[in-house]
TITISE-727479 format. One record per residue (C-alpha): residue in three letters; x, y, z. Coordinates in Angstrom, 2 decimals, m for minus. Layout:
# residues N
- residu | X | Y | Z
- ala | X | Y | Z
...
This chain:
# residues 627
- residu | X | Y | Z
- met | 4.29 | m101.13 | 18.20
- tyr | 4.43 | m104.11 | 15.75
- thr | 1.17 | m106.29 | 15.66
- phe | 0.67 | m109.86 | 16.20
- ser | 0.65 | m110.50 | 12.35
- gln | 3.58 | m108.23 | 11.65
- leu | 5.85 | m110.25 | 14.24
- leu | 4.78 | m113.12 | 13.12
- ala | 5.62 | m112.35 | 9.48
- arg | 9.31 | m110.70 | 10.44
- asn | 10.10 | m113.89 | 12.67
- ala | 8.95 | m116.30 | 9.52
- val | 11.11 | m114.20 | 7.16
- leu | 14.10 | m114.58 | 9.93
- gly | 13.22 | m118.12 | 10.71
- leu | 13.29 | m119.16 | 6.88
- leu | 16.84 | m117.77 | 6.15
- phe | 17.89 | m119.46 | 9.67
- cys | 16.48 | m122.44 | 8.04
- leu | 18.22 | m122.04 | 4.44
- val | 21.43 | m121.12 | 6.05
- ile | 21.29 | m124.41 | 7.90
- ser | 20.38 | m126.63 | 4.74
- ser | 23.02 | m124.91 | 2.68
- cys | 25.95 | m125.69 | 5.34
- ser | 24.58 | m129.08 | 6.07
- leu | 24.29 | m130.27 | 2.30
- phe | 27.47 | m128.55 | 1.75
- phe | 29.29 | m130.64 | 4.21
- leu | 27.48 | m133.66 | 3.56
- asn | 28.74 | m133.43 | m0.02
- lys | 32.16 | m133.07 | 1.09
- his | 31.78 | m135.76 | 3.63
- leu | 30.68 | m138.40 | 0.49
- thr | 33.49 | m137.57 | m1.08
- gln | 35.81 | m138.47 | 1.38
- gln | 34.18 | m141.30 | 2.29
- gln | 34.47 | m142.51 | m1.73
- val | 38.36 | m141.54 | m1.44
- glu | 38.48 | m143.81 | 1.90
- his | 36.80 | m146.79 | 0.35
- gln | 39.21 | m146.76 | m2.70
- gln | 42.08 | m147.32 | m0.15
- val | 39.87 | m150.07 | 1.44
- leu | 39.05 | m151.84 | m1.99
- thr | 42.95 | m152.03 | m2.95
- lys | 43.84 | m153.60 | 0.12
- leu | 41.18 | m156.13 | m0.17
- val | 41.74 | m156.96 | m3.88
- ala | 45.54 | m157.54 | m2.99
- arg | 44.47 | m159.84 | m0.35
- ile | 42.05 | m161.73 | m1.94
- leu | 42.37 | m162.28 | m5.64
- pro | 45.44 | m164.18 | m5.37
- arg | 43.82 | m167.20 | m3.60
- gly | 40.12 | m166.61 | m4.46
- glu | 38.48 | m165.47 | m7.51
- ile | 36.54 | m162.69 | m8.31
- lys | 33.24 | m163.96 | m7.40
- asp | 34.48 | m164.13 | m4.00
- leu | 35.89 | m160.49 | m3.92
- thr | 32.46 | m159.36 | m4.97
- gln | 30.10 | m161.41 | m2.71
- ile | 32.38 | m159.77 | 0.29
- leu | 32.16 | m156.49 | m1.16
- arg | 28.38 | m156.74 | m1.29
- ala | 28.17 | m157.76 | 2.22
- gly | 30.31 | m155.29 | 3.47
- phe | 29.15 | m151.89 | 1.98
- asp | 26.16 | m150.80 | m0.21
- tyr | 26.93 | m149.50 | m3.39
- asn | 24.58 | m147.93 | m5.96
- leu | 27.37 | m148.73 | m8.36
- leu | 30.20 | m151.64 | m8.95
- thr | 31.84 | m152.57 | m11.85
- leu | 34.79 | m154.79 | m12.10
- ser | 36.94 | m155.20 | m15.51
- asn | 40.10 | m156.31 | m16.83
- ala | 42.54 | m154.63 | m18.79
- ala | 41.16 | m155.52 | m22.27
- gly | 38.13 | m154.03 | m20.79
- glu | 35.86 | m157.08 | m20.47
- ser | 33.38 | m157.05 | m18.04
- leu | 34.06 | m159.29 | m15.22
- tyr | 30.97 | m158.00 | m12.71
- his | 28.55 | m154.87 | m12.64
- phe | 25.99 | m154.22 | m10.67
- thr | 23.81 | m150.86 | m10.24
- lys | 20.76 | m150.54 | m7.75
- thr | 18.04 | m149.62 | m9.19
- glu | 15.76 | m148.99 | m6.32
- gln | 16.51 | m145.98 | m4.15
- ala | 15.13 | m145.30 | m0.99
- phe | 16.18 | m141.47 | m1.45
- ala | 18.46 | m139.84 | m3.43
- leu | 19.39 | m136.28 | m3.84
- pro | 21.81 | m136.83 | m7.22
- gln | 23.07 | m133.26 | m7.28
- leu | 24.72 | m133.70 | m3.45
- met | 26.14 | m137.50 | m4.78
- pro | 29.54 | m137.09 | m5.64
- lys | 30.63 | m138.96 | m8.81
- ser | 31.66 | m142.47 | m9.45
- arg | 35.15 | m143.28 | m9.01
- glu | 37.46 | m145.37 | m11.20
- phe | 40.86 | m146.77 | m10.54
- phe | 43.25 | m149.33 | m12.29
- leu | 45.41 | m152.05 | m10.21
- lys | 48.29 | m153.10 | m12.41
- gln | 49.55 | m156.40 | m10.00
- gln | 45.79 | m157.66 | m10.57
- asn | 45.33 | m156.88 | m13.59
- ile | 41.65 | m155.47 | m12.89
- lys | 39.90 | m151.78 | m13.39
- ile | 37.22 | m151.08 | m10.53
- asn | 34.27 | m148.53 | m10.92
- phe | 32.48 | m147.72 | m7.67
- gln | 29.78 | m145.49 | m6.08
- leu | 28.62 | m145.97 | m2.27
- ala | 25.11 | m145.28 | m1.48
- ala | 24.41 | m142.31 | 0.57
- asp | 20.45 | m142.71 | 0.88
- lys | 20.43 | m143.50 | 4.30
- gly | 22.79 | m140.53 | 5.09
- leu | 20.53 | m138.65 | 2.98
- leu | 17.30 | m139.16 | 4.52
- leu | 18.88 | m138.88 | 8.08
- ile | 19.90 | m135.10 | 7.23
- val | 16.43 | m134.28 | 5.63
- lys | 14.82 | m135.34 | 8.64
- ile | 16.78 | m133.43 | 10.96
- leu | 16.48 | m130.56 | 8.61
- leu | 12.51 | m131.03 | 8.47
- ala | 12.65 | m131.33 | 12.65
- ile | 14.91 | m128.02 | 12.64
- met | 12.60 | m126.15 | 10.32
- ile | 9.66 | m127.23 | 12.06
- thr | 11.16 | m126.41 | 15.72
- thr | 12.14 | m122.93 | 14.15
- cys | 8.13 | m122.68 | 13.37
- val | 7.21 | m123.28 | 16.66
- val | 9.92 | m121.24 | 17.93
- ile | 8.65 | m118.43 | 15.59
- val | 5.09 | m118.50 | 16.97
- ile | 6.17 | m118.61 | 20.54
- ala | 8.57 | m115.36 | 19.51
- gly | 5.91 | m113.76 | 18.38
- val | 3.51 | m114.42 | 21.11
- leu | 6.02 | m113.56 | 23.55
- ser | 7.33 | m110.53 | 21.49
- thr | 3.67 | m109.05 | 21.12
- arg | 3.21 | m109.66 | 25.24
- arg | 6.46 | m107.70 | 25.54
- tyr | 5.46 | m104.60 | 23.30
- lys | 2.33 | m104.67 | 24.78
- gln | 3.64 | m104.34 | 28.46
- phe | 6.67 | m101.95 | 27.71
- phe | 4.64 | m99.87 | 25.54
- ala | 1.94 | m100.15 | 28.21
- ser | 4.54 | m98.76 | 30.65
- val | 5.62 | m95.69 | 28.10
- ser | 2.10 | m95.04 | 27.84
- gln | 1.15 | m94.60 | 31.59
- gln | 4.69 | m93.02 | 31.61
- ile | 3.78 | m90.39 | 29.21
- lys | 0.19 | m89.87 | 30.54
- leu | 2.47 | m89.27 | 34.22
- asp | 4.17 | m86.69 | 32.39
- met | 1.60 | m85.23 | 30.23
- ser | m0.80 | m84.50 | 33.45
- leu | 2.14 | m82.40 | 34.57
- leu | 1.68 | m80.02 | 31.68
- ser | m1.81 | m78.93 | 33.56
- pro | m1.87 | m75.76 | 35.10
- glu | m3.84 | m77.24 | 38.06
- ser | m0.60 | m79.86 | 38.83
- lys | 2.29 | m77.08 | 38.39
- gly | 4.50 | m77.92 | 40.96
- glu | 3.31 | m81.61 | 41.60
- thr | 6.06 | m84.37 | 41.64
- arg | 5.62 | m88.06 | 40.26
- glu | 7.59 | m91.51 | 40.72
- asp | 8.41 | m92.43 | 37.18
- ile | 8.18 | m95.74 | 36.00
- phe | 11.25 | m95.85 | 34.33
- gln | 13.45 | m93.11 | 33.00
- ile | 14.25 | m92.55 | 29.26
- pro | 16.14 | m89.75 | 28.35
- ala | 14.76 | m89.34 | 25.12
- leu | 10.92 | m89.71 | 26.02
- lys | 11.87 | m87.02 | 28.62
- gln | 13.15 | m84.77 | 25.99
- gly | 10.03 | m85.31 | 23.62
- ile | 7.56 | m84.68 | 26.20
- ala | 9.35 | m81.38 | 27.02
- glu | 9.31 | m80.43 | 23.65
- ile | 5.50 | m81.40 | 23.24
- lys | 4.92 | m79.20 | 26.11
- ser | 6.37 | m75.73 | 24.73
- leu | 4.69 | m76.75 | 21.33
- ile | 1.24 | m77.07 | 23.33
- glu | 1.97 | m73.76 | 25.29
- ala | 3.09 | m72.56 | 22.03
- gln | m0.66 | m73.52 | 20.20
- val | m2.67 | m72.63 | 23.36
- ala | m0.64 | m68.86 | 23.26
- ala | m1.65 | m68.32 | 19.29
- ser | m5.26 | m69.81 | 19.94
- thr | m5.78 | m67.16 | 22.59
- ala | m4.22 | m64.47 | 20.58
- leu | m6.49 | m65.67 | 17.69
- glu | m9.72 | m66.00 | 19.91
- lys | m9.03 | m62.36 | 21.59
- glu | m8.23 | m61.18 | 17.98
- ala | m11.63 | m62.55 | 17.07
- tyr | m13.64 | m61.52 | 19.66
- thr | m12.15 | m58.53 | 21.00
- asp | m12.75 | m54.67 | 19.95
- pro | m9.44 | m53.88 | 19.20
- leu | m10.41 | m50.04 | 20.05
- thr | m11.97 | m50.57 | 23.47
- gln | m10.85 | m53.67 | 24.12
- leu | m14.43 | m54.98 | 24.66
- asn | m15.62 | m58.12 | 23.58
- asn | m17.48 | m57.72 | 19.75
- arg | m20.78 | m58.67 | 18.51
- ser | m20.26 | m62.34 | 17.96
- arg | m18.97 | m62.71 | 21.38
- phe | m22.35 | m60.66 | 22.21
- ile | m24.36 | m63.49 | 20.50
- gln | m22.35 | m66.23 | 21.68
- tyr | m22.86 | m64.84 | 25.53
- phe | m26.60 | m63.78 | 25.40
- glu | m27.34 | m67.44 | 23.75
- ser | m24.93 | m69.60 | 26.09
- gln | m25.21 | m67.36 | 29.46
- leu | m28.55 | m65.51 | 29.21
- asn | m30.85 | m68.00 | 27.01
- gln | m29.95 | m70.96 | 29.01
- glu | m33.12 | m73.85 | 29.52
- gly | m34.07 | m74.26 | 33.07
- gly | m32.77 | m70.84 | 34.30
- glu | m34.54 | m67.77 | 35.85
- asn | m32.80 | m65.51 | 33.02
- phe | m34.03 | m62.18 | 32.65
- gly | m32.55 | m58.71 | 32.53
- val | m32.50 | m55.85 | 30.36
- leu | m30.67 | m55.15 | 27.28
- leu | m29.64 | m51.68 | 26.39
- ile | m27.84 | m50.52 | 23.16
- thr | m26.25 | m47.20 | 23.36
- arg | m25.51 | m45.62 | 19.88
- cys | m23.00 | m42.83 | 19.17
- ser | m24.45 | m40.50 | 17.27
- glu | m21.57 | m37.81 | 16.62
- leu | m19.23 | m40.42 | 15.06
- gln | m19.46 | m39.73 | 11.38
- thr | m19.32 | m35.72 | 12.14
- val | m16.43 | m36.05 | 14.83
- asn | m14.55 | m38.03 | 11.99
- gln | m15.36 | m35.43 | 9.11
- ile | m14.51 | m32.36 | 11.19
- his | m11.94 | m33.63 | 13.82
- gly | m10.66 | m36.44 | 12.10
- tyr | m10.54 | m40.45 | 12.77
- his | m7.75 | m39.81 | 15.69
- glu | m10.50 | m38.00 | 17.53
- gly | m13.35 | m39.95 | 16.22
- asp | m11.45 | m43.30 | 18.22
- asn | m10.96 | m41.06 | 21.23
- tyr | m14.40 | m40.14 | 21.01
- ile | m15.32 | m43.67 | 20.76
- ala | m12.99 | m44.79 | 23.57
- arg | m14.56 | m42.14 | 26.19
- val | m18.04 | m43.47 | 25.40
- ala | m16.91 | m46.95 | 26.35
- lys | m15.22 | m45.86 | 29.59
- ile | m18.34 | m43.85 | 30.46
- ile | m20.33 | m46.84 | 30.11
- ala | m18.10 | m48.87 | 31.46
- ala | m17.92 | m46.94 | 34.84
- ala | m21.54 | m46.80 | 35.11
- leu | m22.01 | m50.71 | 34.74
- ser | m18.96 | m51.26 | 37.28
- ser | m22.01 | m51.55 | 39.99
- tyr | m23.89 | m53.89 | 38.52
- pro | m23.11 | m57.13 | 39.39
- gly | m22.48 | m59.66 | 36.36
- ala | m23.39 | m56.52 | 33.71
- glu | m21.78 | m56.60 | 30.43
- leu | m20.55 | m54.37 | 28.03
- phe | m19.93 | m55.29 | 24.31
- arg | m19.45 | m52.85 | 21.20
- leu | m21.57 | m54.32 | 18.34
- asn | m20.29 | m52.14 | 15.71
- ser | m18.52 | m48.83 | 14.67
- ser | m21.09 | m46.53 | 16.80
- asp | m23.35 | m48.85 | 18.76
- phe | m22.58 | m50.48 | 22.11
- ala | m24.66 | m53.21 | 23.83
- ser | m24.85 | m53.20 | 27.63
- ile | m26.64 | m56.25 | 29.40
- leu | m27.82 | m55.81 | 33.15
- pro | m28.94 | m59.71 | 34.09
- asn | m31.74 | m59.82 | 36.66
- val | m32.54 | m55.81 | 36.55
- val | m35.98 | m54.83 | 36.39
- leu | m36.82 | m52.36 | 33.78
- lys | m37.60 | m49.58 | 36.31
- glu | m34.15 | m49.92 | 37.53
- ala | m32.36 | m50.08 | 34.00
- glu | m34.25 | m46.56 | 33.39
- arg | m32.19 | m45.11 | 36.35
- phe | m29.13 | m46.17 | 35.01
- ala | m29.94 | m45.04 | 31.51
- gln | m30.54 | m41.29 | 33.10
- glu | m27.01 | m42.03 | 34.94
- leu | m25.93 | m42.88 | 31.32
- thr | m27.35 | m39.54 | 29.99
- asp | m26.01 | m37.22 | 32.97
- lys | m22.83 | m38.31 | 32.25
- phe | m22.96 | m38.05 | 28.44
- asn | m24.40 | m34.35 | 29.42
- gly | m21.11 | m33.58 | 31.48
- tyr | m19.41 | m34.73 | 27.94
- gln | m20.57 | m33.01 | 25.78
- gln | m20.31 | m29.99 | 27.91
- ala | m16.33 | m30.27 | 28.08
- ser | m16.09 | m31.26 | 24.21
- asp | m17.05 | m29.69 | 21.39
- leu | m19.82 | m31.66 | 20.02
- asp | m23.95 | m31.53 | 19.43
- ser | m24.60 | m34.82 | 21.42
- val | m22.98 | m37.90 | 22.43
- ala | m25.09 | m40.96 | 22.41
- tyr | m28.77 | m41.92 | 22.82
- thr | m29.45 | m45.09 | 24.17
- gly | m32.71 | m47.83 | 23.36
- leu | m33.69 | m49.88 | 26.44
- val | m35.93 | m53.43 | 26.29
- tyr | m36.55 | m56.43 | 28.90
- phe | m35.86 | m59.80 | 27.57
- asp | m36.11 | m63.01 | 29.16
- gln | m35.91 | m66.58 | 27.96
- asn | m39.06 | m66.03 | 25.53
- lys | m37.44 | m63.35 | 23.61
- pro | m35.36 | m63.99 | 20.24
- leu | m32.20 | m61.67 | 20.36
- gly | m33.43 | m60.26 | 16.73
- glu | m36.71 | m59.44 | 17.99
- leu | m35.03 | m57.61 | 20.98
- leu | m32.30 | m55.81 | 18.53
- ala | m34.95 | m54.40 | 16.30
- leu | m36.71 | m53.29 | 19.72
- ala | m33.85 | m51.65 | 21.22
- asp | m32.93 | m50.12 | 17.83
- thr | m36.72 | m48.35 | 17.41
- gly | m36.02 | m47.10 | 21.07
- ile | m33.17 | m45.26 | 19.84
- ser | m34.99 | m43.48 | 17.02
- leu | m37.52 | m42.40 | 19.39
- ala | m34.71 | m41.12 | 22.10
- gln | m33.22 | m38.97 | 19.30
- thr | m36.32 | m37.05 | 18.98
- gln | m36.92 | m36.72 | 22.47
- gly | m33.68 | m34.90 | 23.36
- ile | m30.19 | m34.48 | 23.68
- asn | m28.53 | m37.65 | 24.87
- ala | m32.14 | m39.29 | 25.44
- trp | m33.16 | m42.48 | 26.35
- phe | m36.23 | m44.23 | 25.68
- ala | m37.66 | m47.86 | 27.18
- gln | m39.35 | m49.90 | 24.64
- lys | m42.39 | m51.46 | 26.44
- asp | m44.65 | m52.13 | 23.74
- thr | m43.14 | m55.88 | 22.67
- asp | m45.62 | m56.18 | 20.03
- ile | m44.61 | m53.25 | 18.18
- leu | m43.01 | m55.41 | 15.59
- lys | m46.17 | m57.52 | 15.02
- ser | m48.36 | m54.27 | 14.57
- ala | m49.34 | m51.65 | 11.82
- ser | m47.02 | m49.87 | 14.32
- ala | m43.83 | m51.39 | 13.37
- asn | m43.13 | m48.13 | 12.13
- tyr | m43.64 | m46.25 | 15.20
- gly | m39.90 | m44.52 | 15.76
- asn | m39.92 | m43.58 | 11.89
- gln | m43.22 | m41.55 | 12.46
- asn | m41.64 | m39.87 | 15.52
- trp | m38.90 | m38.96 | 12.97
- arg | m41.19 | m38.12 | 10.58
- gln | m43.18 | m35.65 | 12.79
- glu | m39.73 | m34.42 | 14.26
- ile | m38.32 | m33.41 | 10.44
- asp | m41.76 | m32.10 | 9.21
- ser | m42.05 | m29.62 | 12.22
- val | m38.33 | m28.89 | 11.44
- leu | m38.98 | m28.10 | 7.98
- glu | m42.31 | m26.14 | 9.27
- asn | m40.17 | m24.07 | 11.53
- gln | m37.37 | m24.00 | 9.68
- arg | m35.39 | m24.69 | 13.05
- leu | m31.81 | m25.00 | 11.61
- ser | m28.68 | m23.59 | 12.65
- leu | m25.67 | m23.23 | 10.28
- phe | m22.05 | m23.32 | 10.92
- val | m18.88 | m22.96 | 8.67
- gln | m15.99 | m24.88 | 9.02
- pro | m13.14 | m22.63 | 6.79
- ile | m11.08 | m24.35 | 4.14
- gln | m7.15 | m22.69 | 4.16
- pro | m6.16 | m22.09 | 0.99
- ser | m2.54 | m22.53 | 0.00
- ser | m0.31 | m19.47 | m1.83
- thr | m3.06 | m17.37 | m3.34
- asn | m5.59 | m19.91 | m4.15
- lys | m9.13 | m19.13 | m3.78
- val | m11.15 | m21.47 | m1.80
- tyr | m14.33 | m21.54 | 0.50
- gly | m15.71 | m22.26 | 4.19
- glu | m18.01 | m25.00 | 4.14
- val | m21.31 | m24.77 | 5.83
- leu | m22.49 | m27.34 | 8.01
- ala | m26.08 | m27.86 | 9.09
- arg | m27.57 | m28.86 | 12.57
- phe | m31.32 | m29.43 | 13.36
- leu | m33.29 | m28.37 | 16.37
- asn | m36.40 | m29.78 | 18.38
- ala | m38.99 | m27.75 | 19.61
- asn | m36.99 | m27.22 | 22.72
- asn | m33.89 | m26.10 | 20.61
- glu | m31.96 | m29.10 | 21.16
- met | m29.82 | m30.65 | 18.63
- leu | m31.15 | m33.46 | 16.78
- pro | m28.34 | m36.03 | 15.62
- thr | m27.38 | m34.32 | 12.45
- ala | m25.98 | m38.09 | 11.07
- ser | m29.81 | m39.47 | 12.23
- phe | m31.38 | m36.68 | 11.30
- ile | m30.03 | m36.90 | 7.34
- ala | m30.29 | m40.81 | 7.31
- met | m34.36 | m40.72 | 8.44
- ala | m34.94 | m37.77 | 5.88
- glu | m33.50 | m39.92 | 3.23
- lys | m35.80 | m42.88 | 4.62
- leu | m38.33 | m41.06 | 4.46
- asp | m38.02 | m39.25 | 1.18
- lys | m37.76 | m36.05 | 3.33
- ile | m34.43 | m34.95 | 2.17
- val | m35.47 | m32.99 | m0.75
- ala | m37.00 | m30.79 | 1.33
- val | m34.33 | m30.75 | 3.89
- asp | m31.78 | m29.53 | 1.12
- arg | m34.18 | m26.42 | 0.05
- leu | m34.07 | m25.21 | 3.63
- ile | m30.68 | m25.38 | 4.21
- val | m29.87 | m23.64 | 0.66
- glu | m32.79 | m21.21 | 1.43
- thr | m31.53 | m20.56 | 4.80
- ala | m27.86 | m20.08 | 3.69
- ile | m28.64 | m17.67 | 1.15
- gly | m30.87 | m15.61 | 3.72
- glu | m28.23 | m15.29 | 6.30
- ile | m25.46 | m14.53 | 3.71
- ser | m27.68 | m11.84 | 2.71
- ser | m28.83 | m10.58 | 6.11
- lys | m25.26 | m10.74 | 7.10
- asn | m23.32 | m9.13 | 4.12
- leu | m21.27 | m11.98 | 3.74
- thr | m21.29 | m11.79 | m0.25
- glu | m17.37 | m10.96 | m0.12
- gln | m16.94 | m14.67 | 1.19
- ser | m17.33 | m18.12 | m0.57
- phe | m19.59 | m20.85 | 1.02
- gly | m20.06 | m24.69 | 0.28
- leu | m23.18 | m26.19 | 0.30
- asn | m24.11 | m29.96 | 0.64
- ile | m26.32 | m31.59 | m1.94
- ser | m27.63 | m35.01 | m1.63
- ser | m27.65 | m36.86 | m4.76
- arg | m31.51 | m37.49 | m4.33
- ser | m31.75 | m33.57 | m5.20
- ile | m29.73 | m33.35 | m8.10
- asn | m31.43 | m35.93 | m9.75
- asp | m35.17 | m34.35 | m8.71
- glu | m36.42 | m32.09 | m11.77
- his | m38.16 | m29.81 | m9.59
- phe | m35.79 | m29.04 | m7.46
- leu | m33.23 | m28.35 | m10.19
- ile | m35.59 | m26.10 | m11.54
- trp | m36.52 | m24.06 | m7.84
- leu | m32.71 | m24.21 | m7.28
- glu | m31.87 | m22.84 | m10.71
- arg | m34.63 | m19.98 | m10.13
- arg | m33.49 | m19.16 | m6.71
- leu | m29.89 | m18.72 | m7.66
- leu | m31.01 | m16.54 | m10.56
- arg | m32.74 | m14.10 | m8.16
- glu | m29.60 | m13.74 | m5.98
- pro | m26.51 | m13.38 | m8.34
- ala | m23.86 | m11.47 | m6.08
- ile | m24.41 | m14.56 | m3.62
- thr | m24.52 | m17.22 | m6.61
- ser | m21.43 | m16.38 | m7.65
- arg | m19.98 | m17.29 | m3.92
- leu | m21.83 | m20.47 | m3.48
- ile | m20.40 | m23.70 | m4.04
- phe | m22.02 | m27.20 | m4.51
- glu | m20.71 | m30.22 | m2.68
- ile | m21.48 | m33.54 | m4.12
- ser | m20.22 | m36.80 | m3.22
- glu | m18.39 | m38.60 | m5.75
- tyr | m20.73 | m41.91 | m5.31
- gly | m23.80 | m39.34 | m5.66
- leu | m22.39 | m38.18 | m8.93
- gln | m21.90 | m41.56 | m10.35
- gln | m25.59 | m42.64 | m9.49
- asn | m26.61 | m41.28 | m12.63
- ile | m24.24 | m39.52 | m14.62
- gln | m26.99 | m37.45 | m17.31
- ser | m28.46 | m35.97 | m14.09
- ser | m25.31 | m34.97 | m12.79
- lys | m23.97 | m33.37 | m15.75
- arg | m27.33 | m31.30 | m16.15
- phe | m26.59 | m30.33 | m12.24
- ile | m23.21 | m28.86 | m13.06
- asp | m24.47 | m27.58 | m16.45
- met | m27.16 | m25.41 | m14.56
- val | m25.09 | m24.35 | m11.46
- his | m22.04 | m23.42 | m13.94
- arg | m24.59 | m21.09 | m15.92
- val | m26.21 | m19.41 | m13.05
- gly | m22.12 | m18.75 | m12.19
- ser | m21.78 | m21.05 | m9.11
- arg | m19.05 | m23.56 | m8.73
- val | m19.22 | m27.58 | m8.00
- thr | m17.17 | m29.74 | m5.38
- val | m16.86 | m33.79 | m5.84
- glu | m16.27 | m34.46 | m2.36
- lys | m14.82 | m37.72 | m0.83
- phe | m13.04 | m38.28 | m4.06
- gly | m11.11 | m41.79 | m4.36
- val | m13.22 | m43.79 | m2.85
- gly | m14.98 | m45.03 | m6.26
- leu | m13.57 | m46.21 | m9.55
- thr | m14.18 | m42.60 | m11.15
- ser | m12.37 | m42.14 | m14.59
- phe | m10.54 | m38.60 | m15.25
- lys | m12.68 | m38.67 | m18.61
- phe | m15.81 | m38.38 | m16.10
- phe | m14.25 | m35.58 | m14.31
- arg | m13.03 | m34.10 | m17.82
- asp | m17.20 | m34.32 | m18.98
- leu | m18.55 | m32.95 | m16.14
- lys | m15.92 | m30.45 | m15.47
- pro | m16.43 | m29.59 | m11.56
- asp | m14.52 | m26.66 | m10.34
- phe | m12.88 | m28.67 | m6.75
- ile | m12.48 | m32.46 | m6.14
- lys | m12.04 | m33.06 | m2.01
- met | m10.08 | m36.03 | m1.68
- asp | m11.36 | m38.45 | 1.02
- ser | m9.93 | m38.80 | 4.21
- thr | m8.65 | m42.26 | 3.97
- tyr | m6.40 | m40.62 | 1.37
- thr | m4.99 | m37.49 | 3.76
- arg | m5.05 | m39.17 | 6.83
- asp | m1.49 | m39.51 | 8.22
- ile | m0.25 | m38.69 | 4.71
- asp | 2.91 | m37.44 | 6.04
- glu | 3.64 | m41.44 | 6.83
- asp | 1.93 | m43.42 | 4.33
- lys | 4.17 | m43.00 | 0.90
- asn | 1.62 | m44.97 | m1.35
- asn | m1.52 | m42.50 | m0.49
- gln | 1.85 | m40.03 | m1.45
- tyr | 2.68 | m41.37 | m4.47
- phe | m1.47 | m41.28 | m5.34
- leu | m2.06 | m37.53 | m4.03
- arg | 0.79 | m36.34 | m6.58
- leu | m0.95 | m38.08 | m9.43
- met | m4.43 | m36.84 | m8.88
- val | m3.00 | m33.19 | m8.41
- asp | m0.86 | m33.46 | m11.20
- leu | m3.63 | m34.70 | m13.45
- ala | m6.76 | m32.34 | m11.78
- his | m4.27 | m29.25 | m12.38
- arg | m4.27 | m30.68 | m16.14
- leu | m7.92 | m30.31 | m16.42
- ser | m8.23 | m26.68 | m14.46
- ile | m9.38 | m28.72 | m11.36
- ser | m8.73 | m27.57 | m7.96
- val | m7.48 | m30.23 | m5.30
- leu | m8.47 | m30.09 | m1.62
- ala | m7.77 | m32.19 | 1.08
- glu | m10.52 | m32.73 | 4.28
- ser | m9.39 | m34.24 | 7.60
- val | m6.04 | m32.32 | 8.15
- glu | m5.17 | m32.81 | 11.97
- ser | m1.80 | m32.20 | 12.68
- gln | 1.10 | m29.78 | 11.35
- glu | 2.71 | m32.87 | 9.89
- glu | 0.26 | m33.61 | 7.79
- lys | m0.44 | m29.91 | 6.54
- his | 3.42 | m29.95 | 5.56
- ala | 3.33 | m33.19 | 3.44
- leu | 0.19 | m31.99 | 1.53
- gln | 2.16 | m28.67 | 0.76
- lys | 4.75 | m30.39 | m0.76
- leu | 2.13 | m32.24 | m2.87
- phe | 0.70 | m29.00 | m4.05
- ile | m2.99 | m29.13 | m2.53
- asp | m4.94 | m26.09 | m3.22
- gly | m6.81 | m26.11 | m0.06
- tyr | m6.52 | m27.90 | 3.81
- gln | m9.89 | m28.44 | 6.01
- gly | m9.90 | m30.02 | 9.33
- phe | m9.65 | m29.52 | 12.68
- tyr | m5.63 | m28.35 | 12.53
- ile | m7.17 | m25.83 | 10.18
- gly | m10.22 | m24.74 | 12.37
- lys | m12.98 | m25.73 | 14.19
- pro | m16.83 | m24.89 | 12.73
- asn | m17.85 | m21.40 | 13.96
- lys | m21.64 | m19.97 | 13.68
- leu | m22.35 | m18.64 | 10.24
């Protein structure tokens, strides 16, 4: 829409063009008229001279001409050129020399007189100029009036269009679906534009909904994720002026890492999805309850307007259902739960820390247990490591009483290659119930107990191999990076292995690629010692780091075990096939055997066979069995 100034400028330009055209035409036709007037006056002069001069004098003729006509110039002369009369107007009221026609000169033979004249036209020019000025003034007035009227008309028109757009746009909302409105006027282009806007809005809404779902929804379980949990907690349960209270439960899936390693990532996903369904089914009887997946292994449940005692009954219901799932599956445990009561006065960070402490305590009390953290001052006092202390006592108890159970998962060789079975440790509490392995190892690392745990595993494995006369088989033992950097552990291990030469030659120590990279010198010293006593070494989780093959050439491991990210769906992943083919070729050039873990299907195994992998480990190959 034009503004008033824009309309005024536009109309001024049009008015100026109009005035220029009118003025040019007027002046052009005025010039033509004056020229024609002089031609006609010449004829008049010819007749007057012929009538007056035979009986009168020049003086009489000039008096008549001056009295009857207005001249700028009038000159009479004879044939010899002698001047008989001369008149020139010295003062003119108004003159435009460019428009005035040239003076006309003619000779009358009979009267022997030459006349040169130019009629005056100042009155006509002045009249024309006045008329043009009047036109210009009138045009300016018309310009202003037209601008005002146009602005008003445009405002009215666009107000009507705006109202029509509002009417049409109001029909786009879902609430007004099916409603009809009487149009102010029909504009086909407007209707088409509204339709295009509607389709665009619908596309944008669909895209926004999809992005929001992607941003706030866990793709595996379709539950709301951590971002939505924080948003929900702060907006819904922490509003001022409300009576918001309830119980927050954090449930941690304890066997995810083990399931991924032994059964593969597909089974790990199924395990997480199953736990989510169990929690969701238990929550269905609590009005307003919400379930979120916070990370790969943690779920958050919110029971609004529920006291802690009732939430404890819910937690026990979860434990019972987890126990049922565990009995129907090949798992040491399923999940542990920490509970904490909340109200408006407790920040979310503190609640999560308290619930996490509850999980640590629950893991030391029984399989799939729960713990309600009622001591809200625990984070402010010296008892902040309450959960750690419980774990310390539990780990010390395991070490002191050697409550350890060993399982073996076989590694199937390809052709005639010789490989081994990997020993997996399971730790028991005082009731001979399995403690969550991943949590036990993590807490042992945190509490600086992992070296003692490794000694217990090695000692127990050697003892069972000897007592069960399994010296014809080979076994892989996992060693932490902390242990291979511990001088006392290395001295103890070397002496222990030297005492059992028949068993020592059957042991393969597995160390993660990341662990080896922590201290290259210590890693080399450990591998040299293992080779010196007759054992072998496997670098597991190979391919995660950026270790060069020069590094392996210097360390000289006996096996590398490819990380599961390279072996999973290897039958469909061309990039991983290319990478594995390259790794196998280079490793074989260095006399290193290549193993593949997490082999979960026949298709994966066949694809790995084509790549000349030396051994396969995974749920499809074999489950862990008691040593």
